[in-house]
C-alpha positions in Angstrom: -20.8 48.4 2.5 -17.8 46.7 0.8 -17.9 46.1 -2.9 -18.0 42.5 -4.0 -14.8 41.2 -5.6 -16.4 39.3 -8.5 -13.1 37.9 -9.6 -12.8 36.1 -6.2 -16.4 34.8 -6.5 -15.7 33.4 -10.0 -12.5 31.8 -8.8 -14.5 30.1 -6.0 -17.1 28.7 -8.3 -14.4 27.4 -10.7 -12.7 25.7 -7.8 -15.9 24.1 -6.6 -16.7 22.9 -10.1 -13.3 21.3 -10.3 -13.7 19.6 -6.9 -17.1 18.3 -7.8 -15.7 16.6 -10.9 -13.2 14.5 -8.9 -14.2 10.9 -8.6 -12.8 8.6 -5.9 -12.6 4.8 -6.3 -11.7 2.6 -3.3 -10.5 -0.9 -4.0 -9.3 -3.6 -1.6 -6.2 -5.7 -2.0 -7.1 -9.0 -3.7 -4.1 -10.7 -2.2 -1.3 -10.1 0.3 1.5 -12.0 2.0 4.2 -11.7 4.6 7.5 -12.4 2.8 10.5 -13.3 4.9 13.8 -12.5 3.1 16.1 -13.6 6.0 18.5 -16.5 6.2 17.1 -17.4 9.6 16.0 -21.0 10.2 12.3 -21.7 11.1 12.2 -25.2 12.5 14.2 -27.2 10.0 13.6 -24.9 7.0 15.2 -21.6 6.0 12.5 -19.0 6.8 12.7 -17.5 3.3 11.3 -20.7 1.9 8.1 -20.7 4.1 5.0 -19.3 2.5 2.9 -17.0 4.6 0.3 -15.9 2.0 -2.8 -17.4 3.4 -2.5 -16.3 7.0 -4.9 -13.9 8.8 -2.2 -11.3 9.3 0.7 -9.7 7.3 3.8 -8.3 9.0 6.9 -6.2 8.1 10.0 -5.7 10.2 13.7 -5.0 9.9 15.7 -6.4 12.8 19.1 -8.0 13.4 19.8 -8.1 9.6 16.6 -9.9 8.9 14.0 -8.3 6.5 10.4 -9.2 6.5 8.1 -7.4 4.0 4.5 -7.2 3.1 3.5 -7.8 -0.5 0.2 -6.4 -1.6 -1.7 -7.2 -4.8 -4.5 -5.1 -6.4 -6.6 -5.3 -9.6 -7.1 -1.7 -10.8 -10.5 -1.3 -12.3 -10.7 -1.7 -16.1 -12.6 1.6 -16.2 -9.4 3.4 -15.1 -7.2 2.2 -17.9 -5.7 5.6 -19.0 -2.9 6.7 -16.7 -3.6 10.3 -17.5 -7.0 9.9 -15.8 -5.4 9.1 -12.4 -4.6 12.3 -10.5 -3.7 10.7 -7.2 -3.5 7.2 -5.7 -3.1 6.5 -2.0 -2.3 3.2 -0.2 -4.3 3.0 3.1 -3.5 0.3 5.6 -5.9 -0.7 8.4 -5.1 -0.2 12.1 -2.3 -2.4 13.1 -2.9 -5.4 15.3 0.6 -5.0 16.6 3.1 -2.1 16.3 6.1 -0.8 18.2 5.6 1.6 21.0 5.9 5.1 19.9 6.4 5.9 16.3 7.4 3.8 13.2 7.7 4.4 9.5 6.1 2.6 6.6 7.5 2.9 3.1 5.9 1.6 -0.1 7.9 0.3 -3.1 6.9 -0.9 -6.6 6.8 -4.6 -6.8 7.2 -6.5 -10.1 5.9 -9.7 -11.5 3.0 -12.0 -11.1 2.8 -13.9 -7.8 0.6 -16.5 -6.2 -0.6 -15.7 -2.7 -0.6 -19.4 -1.7 3.0 -20.1 -2.7 4.9 -16.7 -2.5 8.0 -16.8 -0.3 11.3 -15.1 0.0 12.8 -17.2 -2.8 10.1 -16.3 -5.3 12.2 -13.5 -6.8 9.5 -10.7 -6.8 11.5 -7.6 -7.9 11.6 -4.4 -6.0 11.1 -1.2 -8.0 11.2 2.4 -7.2 10.5 3.8 -3.7 7.1 5.5 -3.7 5.8 7.3 -0.6 6.2 6.8 3.1 4.3 7.7 6.3 5.2 8.1 10.0 2.7 6.3 12.2 2.0 6.2 15.9 1.6 2.9 17.8 -1.8 1.4 17.1 -3.4 4.3 15.3 -4.4 3.9 11.6 -1.4 5.0 9.6 -2.0 7.9 7.2 -2.2 7.4 3.5 1.0 6.6 1.4 1.3 8.2 -2.0 1.6 5.5 -4.7 0.4 7.6 -7.6 3.3 6.7 -10.0 2.8 3.0 -9.5 -1.0 3.3 -10.1 -0.4 5.2 -13.3 2.0 2.6 -14.5 -0.5 -0.2 -13.8 -3.7 1.6 -14.9 -6.4 -1.0 -15.8 -4.3 -4.0 -14.7 -2.6 -5.6 -11.7 -0.6 -3.6 -9.3 1.8 -5.1 -6.6 3.4 -3.1 -3.9 6.0 -3.9 -1.2 5.5 -2.4 2.2 8.5 -2.0 4.6 9.2 -0.7 8.1 12.3 0.5 9.8 12.4 -1.6 12.9 10.3 -3.9 15.1 7.4 -5.8 13.6 4.2 -4.1 12.5 1.3 -6.5 11.9 -1.9 -5.8 10.0 -5.1 -7.8 9.2 -4.7 -9.6 5.9 -7.0 -9.7 2.9 -8.1 -13.1 4.1 -9.9 -11.5 7.0 -11.8 -9.0 4.8 -9.9 -6.1 6.4 -7.5 -5.7 3.5 -5.3 -2.7 2.7 -7.0 -0.5 0.1 -6.1 1.9 -2.7 -7.9 5.2 -3.0 -7.8 6.3 -6.6 -8.6 9.9 -7.6 -9.6 10.5 -11.2 
């Protein structure tokens, strides 16, 4: 019979106690929009001046010099107001409605300023902050989580906005208006 390594047993109990203390809070985006930053013309208007905030889908693409981005808005819970309490924060998108064949990338960036879902457009001037995390996704599968911990810590207890980009053909997701919004998973 082998002797019990009590040090390993104690380590396992400590690890389990730490894991049991982790709290996970999921919140849905309260607003989102497709923002066209191109100089293309849509009908008789520059596409960047058209608001796409109240539509049932949001899209991102980068093709032929035109950039279309997704802008996501969240209200972080007031109970998570201390940035030191946040150990990890992940952006999770739903399964895409449309995606390029094969693989594509999604990358999240900090977004600044207050914005209105009904009026946001490419001329609204929402600033782009630091690059956060990215994920490689396959066709119509649910993309994996994107690490946005730094942005969540900076916004603790208040509003948080994120840009979402891709590297090619359009990727389209259900919008918050359908109830199938992007969500944040906050670990405290």
